Every structure is written in C-alpha cells, then in structure tokens.
All heavy atoms as an XYZ file, in Angstrom:
1014
protein
N     101.871    137.986     83.084
C     101.702    136.538     83.223
C     101.277    135.994     81.860
O     100.452    136.573     81.154
C     100.650    136.249     84.276
C     100.439    134.760     84.457
S      99.446    134.311     85.880
C      98.224    135.554     85.976
N     101.859    134.870     81.532
C     101.557    134.176     80.265
C     100.755    132.922     80.595
O     101.089    132.184     81.522
C     102.845    133.798     79.515
C     103.592    135.082     79.135
C     102.550    132.933     78.294
C     104.991    134.830     78.593
N      99.685    132.689     79.845
C      98.872    131.473     80.008
C      99.163    130.529     78.864
O      99.112    130.873     77.721
C      97.384    131.862     79.983
C      96.974    132.753     81.126
C      95.529    133.217     81.013
N      95.274    134.188     82.012
C      94.870    133.946     83.252
N      94.764    132.685     83.661
N      94.687    134.924     84.112
N      99.541    129.324     79.252
C      99.826    128.280     78.264
C      98.624    127.319     78.241
O      98.333    126.681     79.248
C     101.108    127.496     78.641
C     102.317    128.452     78.706
C     101.348    126.347     77.664
C     103.566    127.836     79.283
N      97.920    127.292     77.130
C      96.736    126.416     77.000
C      97.123    124.996     76.656
O      98.029    124.762     75.899
N      96.401    124.089     77.269
C      96.661    122.639     77.071
C      95.304    121.961     76.928
O      94.358    122.283     77.637
C      97.392    122.037     78.282
C      98.768    122.710     78.391
C      97.536    120.516     78.164
C      99.426    122.485     79.764
N      95.225    121.020     76.021
C      94.044    120.166     75.863
C      94.463    118.712     76.108
O      95.126    118.145     75.254
C      93.412    120.326     74.468
C      92.244    119.393     74.232
C      91.068    119.654     75.207
O      90.568    120.779     75.261
N      90.642    118.622     75.922
N      94.086    118.189     77.241
C      94.436    116.790     77.478
C      93.486    115.909     76.702
O      92.374    116.301     76.334
C      94.375    116.463     78.975
O      93.066    116.673     79.507
N      93.927    114.686     76.431
C      93.155    113.767     75.594
C      92.736    112.492     76.337
O      91.914    111.720     75.887
C      93.928    113.367     74.334
C      94.085    114.549     73.392
C      94.937    114.221     72.202
N      95.120    115.207     71.179
C      95.141    116.524     71.233
N      94.901    117.118     72.346
N      95.355    117.268     70.184
N      93.353    112.262     77.500
C      93.099    111.055     78.288
C      92.832    111.427     79.734
O      93.146    112.524     80.190
C      94.306    110.100     78.231
C      94.604    109.683     76.829
O      93.743    109.083     76.188
N      95.826    109.966     76.364
N      92.251    110.458     80.473
C      91.974    110.716     81.871
C      93.261    110.978     82.639
O      93.326    111.894     83.455
C      91.239    109.512     82.499
C      90.917    109.732     83.968
C      90.168    108.574     84.570
O      90.184    107.470     84.066
N      89.523    108.848     85.697
N      94.288    110.189     82.372
C      95.587    110.365     83.017
C      96.676    110.384     81.931
O      96.776    109.445     81.136
C      95.866    109.212     84.020
C      94.778    109.206     85.089
C      97.258    109.376     84.625
C      94.813    107.938     85.969
N      97.455    111.456     81.914
C      98.540    111.545     80.961
C      99.529    112.630     81.376
O      99.165    113.575     82.106
C      98.036    111.804     79.550
C      97.381    113.142     79.344
C      96.903    113.360     77.903
O      97.688    113.136     76.958
O      95.756    113.808     77.734
N     100.757    112.467     80.950
C     101.783    113.470     81.123
C     102.094    114.044     79.736
O     102.415    113.295     78.833
C     103.039    112.870     81.796
C     103.088    112.852     83.283
C     101.955    111.999     83.858
C     104.403    112.440     83.797
N     101.946    115.360     79.625
C     102.112    116.043     78.364
C     103.384    116.881     78.384
O     103.514    117.754     79.256
C     100.872    116.935     78.071
C      99.591    116.094     78.051
C     101.059    117.691     76.767
C      98.294    116.892     78.074
N     104.285    116.641     77.475
C     105.527    117.427     77.394
C     105.211    118.859     76.927
O     104.738    119.012     75.817
C     106.507    116.723     76.448
C     107.880    117.344     76.402
O     108.023    118.508     76.910
O     108.819    116.706     75.931
N     105.437    119.822     77.791
C     105.183    121.203     77.446
C     106.468    122.016     77.366
O     106.450    123.264     77.402
C     104.183    121.864     78.409
C     104.693    121.837     79.846
C     102.836    121.178     78.307
C     103.909    122.722     80.831
N     107.624    121.372     77.233
C     108.927    122.055     77.217
C     108.946    123.084     76.105
O     109.370    124.218     76.331
C     110.052    121.022     77.021
O     109.900    119.991     78.017
C     111.382    121.684     77.173
N     108.514    122.740     74.903
C     108.560    123.667     73.791
C     107.651    124.881     74.058
O     108.061    126.009     73.778
C     108.111    122.959     72.488
O     109.015    121.869     72.240
C     108.097    123.917     71.292
N     106.480    124.676     74.624
C     105.571    125.751     74.922
C     106.176    126.668     75.994
O     105.988    127.926     75.913
C     104.217    125.220     75.391
C     103.412    124.550     74.297
C     103.792    123.105     74.042
O     104.813    122.614     74.575
O     103.047    122.442     73.287
N     106.866    126.105     76.981
C     107.486    126.962     78.006
C     108.630    127.741     77.417
O     108.769    128.966     77.697
C     107.953    126.107     79.200
C     108.786    126.919     80.177
C     106.762    125.453     79.912
N     109.432    127.123     76.586
C     110.544    127.891     75.906
C     109.981    129.018     75.074
O     110.562    130.124     75.056
C     111.389    126.932     75.066
C     112.113    125.844     75.844
C     113.263    126.313     76.709
O     113.347    127.485     77.127
N     114.168    125.427     77.063
N     108.824    128.773     74.428
C     108.167    129.868     73.636
C     107.691    130.964     74.569
O     107.789    132.165     74.217
C     107.032    129.275     72.806
C     106.216    130.304     72.016
C     107.055    131.102     71.031
O     108.068    130.617     70.524
O     106.624    132.247     70.767
N     107.164    130.618     75.712
C     106.684    131.605     76.686
C     107.864    132.472     77.182
O     107.705    133.689     77.402
C     105.981    130.948     77.854
N     109.015    131.859     77.381
C     110.215    132.586     77.799
C     110.582    133.604     76.725
O     110.888    134.754     76.973
C     111.387    131.644     78.098
C     111.057    130.827     79.362
C     112.692    132.407     78.269
C     112.008    129.698     79.612
N     110.565    133.129     75.454
C     110.861    134.039     74.321
C     109.847    135.165     74.285
O     110.229    136.351     74.132
C     110.882    133.256     73.026
C     111.393    134.071     71.834
C     111.021    133.497     70.489
N     109.565    133.433     70.256
C     108.786    134.485     70.014
N     109.279    135.696     70.034
N     107.500    134.339     69.804
N     108.576    134.845     74.441
C     107.530    135.835     74.393
C     107.692    136.860     75.521
O     107.457    138.042     75.320
C     106.183    135.149     74.569
C     104.968    136.052     74.482
C     103.660    135.274     74.637
O     103.592    134.132     74.167
O     102.738    135.845     75.265
N     108.152    136.415     76.709
C     108.346    137.315     77.835
C     109.565    138.230     77.615
O     109.665    139.287     78.252
C     108.513    136.525     79.105
N     110.464    137.843     76.742
C     111.629    138.640     76.419
C     112.671    138.646     77.492
O     113.529    139.541     77.553
N     112.676    137.678     78.371
C     113.617    137.635     79.459
C     114.863    136.885     79.020
O     114.803    135.885     78.359
C     112.982    136.964     80.716
C     113.918    137.085     81.912
C     112.605    135.555     80.499
C     113.250    136.752     83.227
N     116.024    137.410     79.376
C     117.305    136.804     79.011
C     117.853    135.963     80.201
O     118.314    134.832     79.983
C     118.325    137.859     78.595
C     117.958    138.554     77.318
C     117.868    137.579     76.175
C     117.385    138.239     74.906
N     116.873    137.311     73.930
N     117.838    136.515     81.399
C     118.371    135.838     82.575
C     117.428    136.131     83.713
O     117.051    137.272     83.948
C     119.773    136.303     82.893
C     120.746    135.967     81.764
O     121.009    134.809     81.519
N     121.267    136.987     81.116
N     117.111    135.072     84.485
C     116.234    135.277     85.656
C     115.585    133.978     86.078
O     116.191    132.911     85.989
N     114.296    134.109     86.460
C     113.551    133.003     86.992
C     112.214    132.949     86.314
O     111.650    133.939     85.916
C     113.362    133.118     88.492
C     114.640    133.166     89.227
C     115.353    134.273     89.607
C     115.395    132.042     89.640
N     116.510    133.921     90.236
C     116.551    132.516     90.340
C     115.202    130.673     89.573
C     117.517    131.696     90.848
C     116.177    129.844     90.135
C     117.315    130.353     90.744
N     111.675    131.740     86.232
C     110.325    131.552     85.737
C     109.564    130.653     86.673
O     110.122    129.632     87.146
N     108.332    130.979     86.971
C     107.481    130.146     87.839
C     106.326    129.617     87.035
O     105.596    130.368     86.374
C     106.949    130.993     89.006
C     105.872    130.268     89.788
S     106.488    128.824     90.659
C     106.581    129.464     92.276
N     106.213    128.283     86.994
C     105.089    127.628     86.373
C     104.079    127.273     87.477
O     104.484    126.723     88.519
C     105.539    126.329     85.657
C     106.395    126.476     84.426
C     107.010    125.129     84.084
C     105.590    127.034     83.307
N     102.811    127.543     87.256
C     101.799    127.242     88.238
C     100.555    126.653     87.537
O     100.105    127.203     86.528
C     101.391    128.472     89.043
C     100.295    128.213     90.025
C     100.464    127.443     91.154
C      99.010    128.720     89.764
C      99.410    127.197     92.034
C      97.955    128.501     90.609
C      98.173    127.705     91.785
N     100.074    125.548     88.061
C      98.884    124.923     87.514
C      97.680    125.251     88.427
O      97.660    124.820     89.571
C      99.021    123.358     87.429
C      97.786    122.729     86.960
C     100.192    123.020     86.527
N      96.697    126.030     87.933
C      95.603    126.475     88.785
C      94.423    125.480     88.760
O      93.275    125.871     88.640
C      95.214    127.822     88.170
C      95.432    127.606     86.686
C      96.705    126.723     86.641
N      94.743    124.208     88.868
C      93.711    123.160     88.882
C      94.020    122.221     90.037
O      95.159    121.936     90.333
C      93.748    122.355     87.556
C      93.615    123.234     86.341
N      92.449    123.861     85.956
C      94.534    123.565     85.382
C      92.659    124.554     84.851
N      93.904    124.405     84.467
N      92.974    121.680     90.638
C      93.155    120.799     91.791
C      93.368    119.339     91.398
O      93.603    118.496     92.234
C      91.947    120.892     92.772
O      90.776    120.506     92.064
C      91.839    122.289     93.317
N      93.229    119.047     90.089
C      93.418    117.660     89.638
C      94.454    117.573     88.498
O      94.378    116.689     87.674
C      92.061    117.029     89.208
O      91.489    117.829     88.171
C      91.101    116.895     90.380
N      95.378    118.507     88.490
C      96.471    118.505     87.497
C      97.718    119.099     88.168
O      97.623    119.835     89.129
C      96.091    119.306     86.282
N      98.872    118.742     87.635
C     100.127    119.163     88.243
C     101.190    119.453     87.185
O     100.898    119.359     85.975
C     100.613    118.058     89.194
N     102.381    119.770     87.628
C     103.524    119.997     86.708
C     104.771    119.443     87.343
O     104.924    119.465     88.567
C     103.678    121.547     86.398
C     104.043    122.344     87.618
C     104.672    121.737     85.284
N     105.621    118.842     86.510
C     106.872    118.267     87.009
C     107.944    118.372     85.941
O     107.650    118.586     84.751
C     106.656    116.795     87.455
O     107.809    116.353     88.181
C     106.402    115.878     86.234
N     109.189    118.186     86.372
C     110.321    118.128     85.477
C     110.894    116.722     85.595
O     111.173    116.248     86.716
C     111.377    119.203     85.794
C     110.797    120.595     85.597
C     112.644    118.993     84.951
C     111.683    121.708     86.095
N     111.084    116.032     84.468
C     111.623    114.704     84.511
C     112.215    114.348     83.157
O     112.233    115.183     82.235
C     110.529    113.678     84.941
C     111.120    112.498     85.702
O     112.011    111.820     85.205
N     110.633    112.316     86.901
N     112.653    113.106     83.034
C     113.278    112.683     81.772
C     112.318    112.769     80.589
O     111.170    112.358     80.717
C     113.805    111.238     81.918
C     114.499    110.794     80.629
C     115.101    109.393     80.736
O     115.487    108.972     81.816
O     115.187    108.762     79.660
N     112.825    113.257     79.477
C     111.986    113.294     78.269
C     112.652    112.558     77.091
O     112.170    112.675     75.961
C     111.645    114.728     77.886
C     112.797    115.502     77.330
O     113.945    115.100     77.453
N     112.520    116.659     76.756
N     113.697    111.796     77.346
C     114.381    111.087     76.258
C     113.733    109.729     75.957
O     113.666    109.296     74.812
C     115.873    110.905     76.574
N     113.256    109.072     76.988
C     112.664    107.730     76.862
C     111.188    107.805     77.256
O     110.898    108.016     78.444
C     113.414    106.739     77.765
C     112.904    105.329     77.660
O     111.841    105.097     77.033
O     113.496    104.437     78.257
N     110.290    107.605     76.337
C     108.854    107.669     76.653
C     108.384    106.660     77.677
O     107.343    106.821     78.292
C     108.148    107.479     75.314
C     109.160    106.885     74.413
C     110.517    107.319     74.914
N     109.177    105.634     77.899
C     108.824    104.627     78.917
C     108.859    105.202     80.319
O     108.167    104.724     81.210
C     109.726    103.391     78.816
C     109.412    102.533     77.631
O     108.239    102.592     77.137
O     110.283    101.777     77.212
N     109.655    106.280     80.532
C     109.688    106.903     81.852
C     108.302    107.502     82.188
O     107.810    107.304     83.304
C     110.790    107.995     81.889
C     110.676    108.807     83.191
C     112.157    107.376     81.760
N     107.681    108.151     81.237
C     106.329    108.683     81.457
C     105.340    107.551     81.754
O     104.543    107.647     82.704
C     105.862    109.524     80.249
C     104.364    109.828     80.321
C     106.647    110.806     80.177
N     105.419    106.511     80.987
C     104.547    105.358     81.242
C     104.754    104.790     82.610
O     103.811    104.480     83.337
C     104.803    104.270     80.159
O     104.572    104.834     78.870
C     103.892    103.076     80.354
N     106.036    104.661     83.020
C     106.350    104.142     84.338
C     105.887    105.062     85.442
O     105.408    104.598     86.493
C     107.860    103.891     84.466
C     108.364    102.740     83.592
O     107.512    101.957     83.102
O     109.563    102.641     83.377
N     105.994    106.343     85.238
C     105.533    107.307     86.265
C     104.030    107.191     86.488
O     103.545    107.158     87.608
C     105.894    108.732     85.864
C     107.382    109.015     85.987
S     107.839    110.679     85.408
C     106.831    111.743     86.426
N     103.269    107.116     85.368
C     101.817    106.958     85.479
C     101.499    105.631     86.189
O     100.643    105.595     87.085
C     101.192    107.031     84.083
C     101.297    108.432     83.539
C      99.719    106.582     84.147
C     100.893    108.576     82.087
N     102.161    104.567     85.812
C     101.922    103.269     86.440
C     102.213    103.280     87.930
O     101.445    102.778     88.735
C     102.789    102.208     85.742
C     102.521    100.788     86.221
C     103.370     99.801     85.419
C     103.137     98.375     85.898
N     103.907     97.420     85.138
N     103.313    103.942     88.330
C     103.660    104.017     89.732
C     102.649    104.847     90.537
O     102.269    104.471     91.655
C     105.063    104.585     89.896
N     102.242    105.967     89.955
C     101.258    106.789     90.639
C      99.926    106.061     90.777
O      99.269    106.119     91.816
C     101.056    108.115     89.882
C     102.171    109.142     90.097
C     102.036    110.272     89.090
C     102.190    109.671     91.512
N      99.531    105.332     89.715
C      98.290    104.554     89.762
C      98.365    103.427     90.822
O      97.351    103.113     91.467
C      97.947    103.953     88.389
C      97.380    105.008     87.428
O      96.989    106.084     87.885
O      97.344    104.688     86.220
N      99.557    102.880     90.992
C      99.754    101.829     91.986
C      99.639    102.410     93.406
O      99.024    101.832     94.283
C     101.080    101.127     91.804
C     101.279     99.941     92.663
C     102.572     99.240     92.324
C     102.807     98.001     93.194
N     104.063     97.319     92.850
N     100.263    103.591     93.618
C     100.217    104.240     94.889
C      98.823    104.810     95.238
O      98.381    104.740     96.392
C     101.211    105.423     94.962
C     102.646    104.998     95.055
S     103.758    106.386     95.338
C     103.583    107.324     93.820
N      98.165    105.313     94.199
C      96.856    105.963     94.407
C      95.904    105.434     93.309
O      95.743    106.026     92.251
C      96.993    107.516     94.295
C      95.656    108.158     94.652
C      98.088    108.040     95.178
N      95.276    104.284     93.589
C      94.380    103.714     92.552
C      93.157    104.551     92.323
O      92.709    105.274     93.222
C      94.014    102.321     93.159
C      94.272    102.453     94.615
C      95.370    103.481     94.784
N      92.614    104.485     91.089
C      91.413    105.248     90.774
C      90.265    104.906     91.685
O      89.494    105.782     92.111
C      91.021    104.989     89.297
C      91.950    105.632     88.267
C      91.512    105.242     86.871
C      91.935    107.159     88.405
N      90.094    103.621     91.961
C      89.020    103.170     92.871
C      89.656    102.766     94.188
O      90.303    101.752     94.276
C      88.277    101.989     92.246
C      87.667    102.258     90.887
C      86.714    103.423     90.872
O      85.917    103.594     91.791
N      86.800    104.219     89.838
N      89.499    103.602     95.224
C      90.155    103.313     96.470
C      89.199    103.486     97.651
O      89.669    103.713     98.794
N      87.915    103.413     97.452
C      86.960    103.602     98.542
C      86.952    105.047     99.063
O      86.693    105.279    100.227
N      87.220    106.001     98.186
C      87.273    107.406     98.594
C      85.860    107.950     98.847
O      84.864    107.427     98.350
C      87.940    108.234     97.476
C      89.268    107.726     97.030
C      89.422    107.174     95.756
C      90.383    107.738     97.876
C      90.635    106.681     95.319
C      91.614    107.265     97.456
C      91.742    106.719     96.197
O      92.954    106.245     95.743
N      85.771    109.042     99.615
C      84.483    109.564     99.984
C      84.056    110.763     99.148
O      82.880    111.107     99.121
C      84.515    109.957    101.438
C      84.666    108.766    102.375
C      84.746    109.108    103.787
N      83.577    109.964    104.138
C      83.150    110.153    105.369
N      83.769    109.563    106.364
N      82.146    110.942    105.610
N      84.960    111.428     98.449
C      84.646    112.624     97.676
C      83.561    112.269     96.608
O      83.732    111.390     95.818
C      85.930    113.137     97.007
C      85.774    114.369     96.174
N      85.108    115.497     96.590
C      86.254    114.649     94.953
C      85.177    116.420     95.663
N      85.855    115.932     94.657
N      82.513    113.041     96.624
C      81.292    112.710     95.805
C      81.556    112.793     94.292
O      80.884    112.105     93.541
C      80.158    113.655     96.173
N      82.534    113.597     93.870
C      82.769    113.755     92.416
C      83.476    112.524     91.812
O      83.545    112.398     90.607
C      83.582    114.990     92.137
C      82.815    116.249     92.343
C      83.646    117.495     92.005
O      84.434    117.450     91.037
O      83.500    118.473     92.711
N      84.004    111.646     92.639
C      84.625    110.439     92.122
C      86.039    110.638     91.568
O      86.569    109.771     90.860
N      86.676    111.789     91.855
C      88.008    112.015     91.345
C      89.052    112.237     92.470
O      90.023    112.980     92.294
C      88.009    113.205     90.373
C      87.551    114.519     91.011
O      87.135    114.520     92.163
N      87.661    115.579     90.256
N      88.833    111.592     93.605
C      89.729    111.747     94.716
C      91.178    111.358     94.379
O      92.115    112.006     94.845
C      89.283    110.946     95.922
O      88.153    111.547     96.505
N      91.335    110.303     93.612
C      92.672    109.853     93.243
C      93.419    110.964     92.504
O      94.612    111.209     92.745
C      92.622    108.607     92.368
N      92.732    111.721     91.672
C      93.326    112.830     90.961
C      93.794    113.919     91.916
O      94.867    114.504     91.738
C      92.328    113.417     89.929
N      93.012    114.203     92.920
C      93.379    115.222     93.908
C      94.638    114.799     94.688
O      95.548    115.576     94.915
C      92.225    115.457     94.881
C      91.069    116.199     94.286
N      91.126    117.522     93.951
C      89.831    115.760     94.002
C      89.942    117.889     93.440
N      89.148    116.797     93.452
N      94.692    113.532     95.078
C      95.832    113.006     95.826
C      97.088    113.051     94.957
O      98.179    113.514     95.395
C      95.554    111.596     96.345
C      96.822    111.009     97.005
C      94.393    111.591     97.356
N      96.983    112.588     93.704
C      98.146    112.606     92.806
C      98.673    114.023     92.582
O      99.877    114.255     92.533
C      97.800    111.950     91.449
C      97.613    110.463     91.587
C      97.088    109.878     90.288
C      96.790    108.394     90.474
N      96.168    107.804     89.271
N      97.752    114.974     92.453
C      98.148    116.364     92.257
C      98.924    116.858     93.471
O      99.976    117.533     93.317
C      96.904    117.264     92.040
O      96.300    116.869     90.831
C      97.245    118.712     91.973
N      98.468    116.495     94.670
C      99.199    116.937     95.852
C     100.587    116.287     95.945
O     101.551    116.907     96.389
C      98.424    116.588     97.121
O      97.262    117.460     97.197
N     100.694    115.016     95.511
C     101.981    114.331     95.524
C     102.973    114.941     94.526
O     104.145    115.113     94.854
C     101.775    112.844     95.217
C     101.110    112.026     96.305
C     100.824    110.590     95.766
C     101.968    111.958     97.546
N     102.507    115.243     93.352
C     103.378    115.756     92.283
C     103.675    117.242     92.498
O     104.816    117.684     92.367
C     102.817    115.494     90.877
C     103.674    116.158     89.792
C     102.691    114.000     90.623
N     102.656    118.034     92.764
C     102.828    119.454     93.018
C     102.268    120.363     91.916
O     102.213    119.969     90.751
N     101.881    121.529     92.299
C     101.226    122.470     91.424
C     102.157    123.504     90.784
O     101.701    124.353     90.044
C     100.117    123.210     92.160
O      99.140    122.317     92.569
N     103.470    123.473     91.125
C     104.343    124.494     90.605
C     105.761    123.959     90.402
O     106.155    122.975     91.032
C     104.370    125.729     91.491
O     104.910    125.395     92.761
N     106.500    124.650     89.542
C     107.900    124.405     89.318
C     108.593    125.758     89.078
O     108.062    126.629     88.418
C     108.158    123.556     88.083
C     107.818    122.104     88.247
C     108.816    121.322     89.096
O     109.903    121.843     89.390
O     108.448    120.188     89.484
N     109.777    125.923     89.646
C     110.608    127.114     89.479
C     111.690    126.756     88.466
O     112.321    125.710     88.548
C     111.227    127.531     90.803
C     112.048    128.762     90.685
S     111.065    130.256     90.359
C     110.622    130.659     92.021
N     111.882    127.643     87.501
C     112.877    127.441     86.465
C     113.942    128.554     86.493
O     113.574    129.730     86.600
C     112.237    127.434     85.064
C     111.161    126.418     84.762
C     110.503    126.769     83.432
C     111.750    125.020     84.772
N     115.186    128.192     86.325
C     116.223    129.170     86.059
C     116.195    129.467     84.561
O     115.983    128.556     83.773
C     117.595    128.653     86.459
C     117.744    128.474     87.953
S     119.463    127.977     88.399
C     119.488    126.323     87.732
N     116.435    130.726     84.220
C     116.485    131.109     82.799
C     117.835    131.765     82.557
O     118.229    132.695     83.272
C     115.331    132.090     82.468
C     113.982    131.456     82.715
C     115.463    132.598     81.032
C     112.828    132.416     82.625
N     118.539    131.256     81.548
C     119.812    131.795     81.165
C     119.824    131.943     79.635
O     119.436    130.991     78.923
C     120.978    130.895     81.598
C     121.305    131.008     83.064
C     122.556    130.233     83.441
O     123.240    129.722     82.520
O     122.828    130.154     84.629
N     120.311    133.079     79.170
C     120.414    133.337     77.726
C     119.106    133.063     76.999
O     119.105    132.518     75.903
C     121.601    132.546     77.161
C     122.915    132.941     77.767
C     124.087    132.164     77.197
O     123.949    131.529     76.130
O     125.139    132.219     77.850
N     117.998    133.412     77.630
C     116.682    133.288     77.007
C     116.114    131.916     76.935
O     115.164    131.695     76.176
N     116.642    130.956     77.716
C     116.125    129.569     77.705
C     116.058    129.014     79.097
O     116.863    129.387     79.978
C     117.020    128.674     76.861
C     117.091    129.108     75.385
C     117.630    128.139     74.401
N     117.086    126.787     74.463
C     115.948    126.387     73.927
N     115.163    127.252     73.302
N     115.561    125.123     74.009
N     115.104    128.106     79.327
C     115.029    127.449     80.608
C     116.269    126.566     80.773
O     116.717    125.920     79.825
C     113.770    126.577     80.672
N     116.817    126.584     81.970
C     117.971    125.731     82.276
C     117.425    124.353     82.670
O     116.789    124.213     83.712
C     118.834    126.317     83.426
C     119.969    125.380     83.749
C     119.353    127.694     83.055
N     117.688    123.389     81.822
C     117.260    122.015     82.044
C     118.424    121.085     81.803
O     119.316    121.395     80.999
C     116.132    121.619     81.065
C     114.802    122.347     81.254
C     113.883    122.068     80.072
C     114.150    121.980     82.547
N     118.453    119.961     82.506
C     119.486    118.978     82.264
C     119.327    118.348     80.927
O     118.255    118.448     80.275
N     120.337    117.685     80.460
C     120.374    117.104     79.118
C     119.124    116.274     78.769
O     118.634    116.318     77.667
C     121.623    116.219     78.990
C     121.760    115.616     77.641
C     123.031    114.792     77.606
N     123.342    114.479     76.235
C     124.498    113.985     75.818
N     125.464    113.748     76.688
N     124.708    113.713     74.562
N     118.608    115.511     79.720
C     117.512    114.607     79.438
C     116.183    115.123     80.057
O     115.187    114.380     80.010
C     117.816    113.218     80.006
C     119.130    112.687     79.557
C     120.244    112.472     80.316
C     119.504    112.318     78.194
N     121.280    111.999     79.558
C     120.855    111.905     78.228
C     118.810    112.350     76.992
C     121.511    111.474     77.105
C     119.502    111.924     75.865
C     120.816    111.510     75.934
N     116.160    116.315     80.557
C     114.949    116.799     81.243
C     113.968    117.486     80.306
O     114.359    118.125     79.364
C     115.329    117.775     82.370
C     115.964    117.106     83.556
C     116.297    118.121     84.657
O     116.784    119.196     84.369
N     116.018    117.719     85.875
N     112.703    117.336     80.650
C     111.619    118.033     80.011
C     110.633    118.471     81.059
O     110.641    117.990     82.206
N     109.723    119.368     80.677
C     108.701    119.866     81.582
C     107.394    119.214     81.208
O     106.978    119.221     80.008
C     108.599    121.417     81.468
C     109.963    122.021     81.717
C     107.538    121.949     82.416
C     110.043    123.487     81.256
N     106.706    118.642     82.184
C     105.470    117.886     81.892
C     104.283    118.478     82.660
O     104.343    118.684     83.874
C     105.635    116.444     82.334
C     106.524    115.659     81.409
C     107.872    115.548     81.618
C     105.996    115.057     80.245
C     108.689    114.856     80.775
C     106.813    114.357     79.387
C     108.167    114.243     79.664
O     108.974    113.572     78.797
N     103.186    118.643     81.922
C     101.889    118.904     82.520
C     101.303    117.519     82.845
O     101.286    116.643     82.005
C     100.972    119.674     81.566
C      99.594    119.862     82.077
C      99.333    120.924     82.943
C      98.584    119.007     81.717
C      98.061    121.074     83.416
C      97.314    119.167     82.221
C      97.059    120.236     83.076
N     100.846    117.374     84.069
C     100.312    116.084     84.544
C      98.820    116.157     84.641
O      98.300    116.805     85.562
C     100.906    115.720     85.890
S     102.725    115.750     85.910
N      98.101    115.472     83.768
C      96.669    115.424     83.809
C      96.223    114.196     84.601
O      96.660    113.073     84.279
C      96.102    115.334     82.367
C      94.615    115.172     82.286
C      93.829    116.316     82.845
O      93.716    117.316     82.122
O      93.360    116.215     83.976
N      95.369    114.406     85.619
C      94.888    113.263     86.414
C      93.381    113.150     86.385
O      92.824    112.266     87.028
C      95.380    113.404     87.848
C      96.864    113.402     88.012
C      97.536    114.427     88.636
C      97.644    112.339     87.491
C      98.894    114.455     88.785
C      99.025    112.368     87.629
C      99.640    113.393     88.255
N      92.690    114.043     85.657
C      91.210    114.002     85.644
C      90.686    114.509     84.290
O      89.797    115.321     84.219
C      90.701    114.874     86.786
C      89.195    114.652     87.043
O      88.686    113.568     86.783
O      88.566    115.600     87.553
N      91.273    114.018     83.228
C      90.886    114.487     81.904
C      89.899    113.564     81.234
O      89.385    112.645     81.878
N      89.711    113.762     79.951
C      90.261    114.877     79.163
C      89.507    116.179     79.393
O      88.291    116.156     79.614
C      90.128    114.376     77.733
C      88.957    113.455     77.770
C      88.920    112.840     79.139
N      90.229    117.292     79.276
C      89.618    118.617     79.417
C      90.592    119.710     79.026
O      91.797    119.474     79.016
C      89.102    118.817     80.815
C      90.151    118.756     81.914
C      89.601    119.058     83.312
N      88.819    117.969     83.786
C      87.898    118.110     84.722
N      87.638    119.284     85.237
N      87.217    117.083     85.168
N      90.093    120.903     78.770
C      91.014    122.019     78.518
C      91.622    122.457     79.849
O      90.947    122.523     80.878
C      90.102    123.120     77.952
C      88.723    122.743     78.315
C      88.705    121.247     78.581
N      92.890    122.792     79.810
C      93.642    123.211     80.992
C      94.537    124.392     80.660
O      94.688    124.773     79.490
C      94.519    122.035     81.507
C      93.802    120.799     81.892
C      92.995    120.944     83.151
N      92.721    119.606     83.732
C      92.329    119.437     84.962
N      92.151    120.435     85.791
N      92.119    118.205     85.420
N      95.179    124.930     81.659
C      96.180    125.979     81.420
C      97.241    125.905     82.518
O      97.050    125.384     83.608
C      95.534    127.342     81.410
C      94.899    127.795     82.694
C      94.324    129.191     82.593
O      94.798    129.987     81.774
N      93.292    129.465     83.367
N      98.414    126.359     82.122
C      99.533    126.566     83.034
C      99.844    128.077     83.004
O      99.932    128.666     81.950
C     100.790    125.755     82.595
C     101.995    126.059     83.468
C     100.467    124.265     82.606
N     100.019    128.630     84.203
C     100.353    130.046     84.289
C     101.857    130.172     84.424
O     102.500    129.354     85.134
C      99.679    130.705     85.499
C      98.147    130.523     85.554
C      97.581    131.172     86.791
C      97.471    131.041     84.314
N     102.444    131.141     83.775
C     103.910    131.331     83.739
C     104.227    132.788     83.979
O     103.714    133.664     83.291
C     104.457    130.844     82.392
C     105.945    130.889     82.330
C     106.734    130.141     83.214
C     106.593    131.632     81.345
C     108.111    130.165     83.120
C     107.965    131.652     81.245
C     108.741    130.935     82.152
N     105.077    133.031     84.958
C     105.543    134.386     85.255
C     107.056    134.399     85.381
O     107.628    133.451     85.939
C     104.948    134.881     86.554
C     105.456    136.263     86.930
C     104.568    137.036     87.835
N     103.311    137.297     87.145
C     102.352    138.015     87.649
N     102.492    138.523     88.870
N     101.235    138.195     86.983
N     107.677    135.426     84.809
C     109.141    135.528     84.873
C     109.592    136.731     85.690
O     108.843    137.703     85.840
C     109.710    135.657     83.434
O     109.179    136.823     82.827
C     109.414    134.433     82.602
N     110.820    136.622     86.212
C     111.452    137.711     86.936
C     112.885    137.800     86.419
O     113.589    136.811     86.374
C     111.441    137.446     88.451
C     112.148    138.554     89.185
C     110.047    137.274     88.972
N     113.290    139.010     86.020
C     114.663    139.192     85.570
C     115.633    139.196     86.706
O     115.308    139.646     87.806
C     114.813    140.558     84.846
O     114.065    140.504     83.649
N     116.853    138.661     86.453
C     117.869    138.662     87.492
C     118.659    139.949     87.457
O     118.796    140.585     86.467
C     118.816    137.487     87.273
C-alpha cells in the first residue's frame, strides 16, 4: 500500500492529486490492472471530475455548501457535522483502471482530494492489483 500525503490549506477545498496518483502507479510498478484510492478520514473524501476549468471546483464547493451549510443546527459536539455529511455524499474511495502504467482518465478528468474540515495533514491510501 502506498500512502499519499496531503496538507490542506483551507477549511474546504478540492486538491488535484492526479500527478501524485500517477507517481504512485509508477512507484507500484504496475502496468495493467486496478488501483483503489481510499481516504481514511471521516471529514475528507476523493472524487474524479473535470480538471480543465478551475471554476468547476469552485462550483462544486459552492453547491455542496448550499446543500450542506456549515451552520445547520447540527448536534455533533465537535462542530464539523457538515464535513461528515459532505464526506458521505462524495465518498471515501475511487477505483481506477490502469493501462500502460497510467490511470485511465477521460480527457478532462482529474483526481481530487476533498477537504471538508481543514486545514490539516491528511493522507490517501492507494493499493494496486495487476490484471
């Protein structure tokens, strides 16, 4: 298993980790197979989405904040219930196809670590399986 370290800088942000994942695939030495990304945090997630226009990330954050506002009369004592809900909506894992030593992504796709309770040090776990 490969651990990809991340340092978020804001309370809520989407961080493009596509390059780090491609490096992890290279490090694993896998040519063809599958890769599983997993975020072992209850207030952070991972997703695949457009990485060509930075406004998409801004819009995603805005939409999630509208659906799940930071202040919503939540009962959780730590005050980060919105982060927990957003994590459940986005998801803690992504499965990647790997071909010729690279993640198979669409032309405009990138892999994003989703921070909902930062800033803080985080990690994404990555495991590969050969086909």
